[in-house]
C-alpha positions as CSV (number, residue, x, y, z in Angstrom):
1,X,-33.6,-27.1,-23.7
2,X,-31.0,-26.9,-26.4
3,X,-28.4,-29.6,-27.0
4,X,-24.9,-28.9,-28.2
5,X,-23.5,-30.7,-31.1
6,X,-20.8,-33.4,-30.5
7,X,-18.3,-31.0,-32.0
8,X,-19.3,-28.2,-29.7
9,X,-19.2,-30.5,-26.7
10,X,-15.7,-31.7,-27.7
11,X,-14.5,-28.1,-27.9
12,X,-15.3,-27.4,-24.2
13,X,-12.1,-28.1,-22.3
14,X,-12.3,-30.1,-19.1
15,X,-10.7,-28.9,-15.9
16,X,-7.4,-30.8,-16.3
17,X,-7.0,-29.2,-19.8
18,X,-7.0,-25.7,-18.3
19,X,-3.7,-26.3,-16.4
20,X,-1.5,-24.9,-19.2
21,X,-3.6,-21.7,-19.2
22,X,-2.9,-21.2,-15.4
23,X,0.8,-21.9,-15.9
24,X,0.8,-19.2,-18.7
25,X,-1.0,-16.8,-16.4
26,X,1.7,-17.4,-13.7
27,X,4.4,-17.0,-16.3
28,X,3.0,-13.7,-17.5
29,X,2.8,-12.2,-14.0
30,X,5.1,-9.2,-13.3
31,X,7.8,-9.8,-10.8
32,X,6.0,-8.0,-8.0
33,X,3.0,-10.2,-8.3
34,X,5.2,-13.4,-8.4
35,X,6.9,-12.2,-5.2
36,X,3.5,-11.5,-3.6
37,X,2.3,-15.0,-4.6
38,X,5.4,-16.5,-3.0
39,X,4.8,-14.4,0.2
40,X,1.2,-15.4,0.3
41,X,2.0,-19.1,0.0
42,X,4.7,-18.9,2.7
43,X,2.2,-17.0,4.9
44,X,-0.4,-19.8,4.3
45,X,2.2,-22.4,5.2
46,X,3.1,-20.6,8.5
47,X,-0.6,-20.2,9.3
48,X,-1.1,-23.9,8.7
49,X,1.9,-25.0,10.8
50,X,0.8,-22.8,13.7
51,X,-2.8,-24.0,13.5
52,X,-2.1,-26.6,16.3
53,X,-1.6,-23.7,18.8
54,X,-4.9,-22.2,17.8
55,X,-6.7,-25.5,18.1
56,X,-5.2,-26.0,21.6
57,X,-6.6,-22.5,22.5
58,X,-10.0,-23.7,21.3
59,X,-10.0,-26.5,23.8
60,X,-10.0,-24.1,26.7
61,X,-12.5,-21.7,25.2
62,X,-14.6,-22.4,22.1
63,X,-14.3,-18.8,20.9
64,X,-11.1,-16.9,21.6
65,X,-9.8,-13.7,20.2
66,X,-6.7,-15.3,18.8
67,X,-8.8,-18.0,17.1
68,X,-11.1,-15.4,15.4
69,X,-8.1,-13.3,14.3
70,X,-6.3,-16.4,13.0
71,X,-9.3,-17.6,11.0
72,X,-9.9,-14.1,9.6
73,X,-6.2,-13.9,8.5
74,X,-6.5,-17.3,6.9
75,X,-9.6,-16.4,5.0
76,X,-8.2,-13.1,3.9
77,X,-5.0,-14.7,2.6
78,X,-6.8,-17.4,0.7
79,X,-9.3,-15.0,-0.8
80,X,-6.6,-12.6,-1.8
81,X,-4.5,-15.3,-3.4
82,X,-7.5,-16.6,-5.3
83,X,-8.2,-13.1,-6.7
84,X,-4.6,-12.6,-7.7
85,X,-4.7,-15.8,-9.7
86,X,-7.9,-14.7,-11.3
87,X,-6.3,-11.3,-12.2
88,X,-9.2,-9.3,-10.6
89,X,-8.7,-5.6,-10.2
90,X,-9.6,-5.7,-6.5
91,X,-6.7,-8.1,-5.9
92,X,-4.1,-5.4,-6.1
93,X,-5.7,-3.5,-3.2
94,X,-6.1,-6.6,-1.1
95,X,-2.5,-7.6,-1.9
96,X,-1.2,-4.3,-0.7
97,X,-3.3,-4.7,2.5
98,X,-1.9,-8.2,3.1
99,X,1.6,-6.8,2.6
100,X,1.0,-4.1,5.2
101,X,0.6,-6.9,7.7
102,X,4.4,-7.2,7.6
103,X,4.5,-4.0,9.8
104,X,3.6,-6.0,12.9
105,X,6.4,-8.7,12.8
106,X,8.8,-6.0,11.6
107,X,7.9,-3.9,14.6
108,X,8.3,-6.8,17.0
109,X,11.6,-7.9,15.6
110,X,12.9,-4.3,15.6
111,X,11.7,-3.8,19.2
112,X,13.6,-6.9,20.4
113,X,16.6,-5.7,18.4
114,X,16.6,-2.3,20.1
115,X,16.4,-4.0,23.6
116,X,19.9,-5.5,23.2
117,X,19.4,-8.7,21.2
118,X,21.8,-8.1,18.3
119,X,20.8,-11.3,16.5
120,X,17.5,-9.7,15.5
121,X,19.2,-7.2,13.2
122,X,19.3,-9.6,10.1
123,X,15.7,-10.6,10.6
124,X,14.6,-6.9,10.9
125,X,16.6,-6.1,7.7
126,X,15.0,-9.0,5.9
127,X,11.4,-8.1,6.9
128,X,12.0,-4.4,6.0
129,X,13.5,-5.4,2.6
130,X,10.6,-7.9,1.9
131,X,8.0,-5.3,2.8
132,X,9.7,-2.7,0.6
133,X,10.1,-5.0,-2.4
134,X,6.5,-6.1,-2.1
135,X,5.1,-2.6,-1.9
136,X,7.4,-1.4,-4.6
137,X,6.5,-4.3,-6.8
138,X,2.7,-4.1,-6.3
139,X,2.6,-0.3,-7.0
140,X,4.2,-0.5,-10.4
141,X,2.1,0.3,-13.5
142,X,2.8,-3.1,-15.0
143,X,1.0,-4.7,-12.0
144,X,-2.0,-2.4,-12.4
145,X,-2.2,-3.4,-16.1
146,X,-1.9,-7.1,-15.2
147,X,-5.0,-7.0,-13.0
148,X,-7.4,-6.3,-15.8
149,X,-10.4,-8.4,-14.9
150,X,-13.3,-6.5,-13.4
């Protein structure tokens, strides 16, 4: 078993010393990736705040369709955000997939807007603009170049 010299051991940074490197990575992200990161973190916050409802469902039945779907969405979101922060190539495809999930709330808000509730028009426009900006931002060549880790 080889031992490292004290100088080599001192050269290995500890976890807290890597913080500037992560901040540099976030600073170097293209705008589309930063927007996706914000979207992903907001999605995680919404999933966390609504977890109480899923837990209440689990009291009635240990396995429910909504519980399984919720946990899958939670795992998918965390996994995608982790890969984005690591600059993995597969993260771009997963990010586009997570962005496509905006179709469902957009459809619901648009449906209620078409049935006579006029207050849903700003929400529909916001979700449509967010989905468009995310998809446009994630398909730019700069984003493809940013995700350079295999």
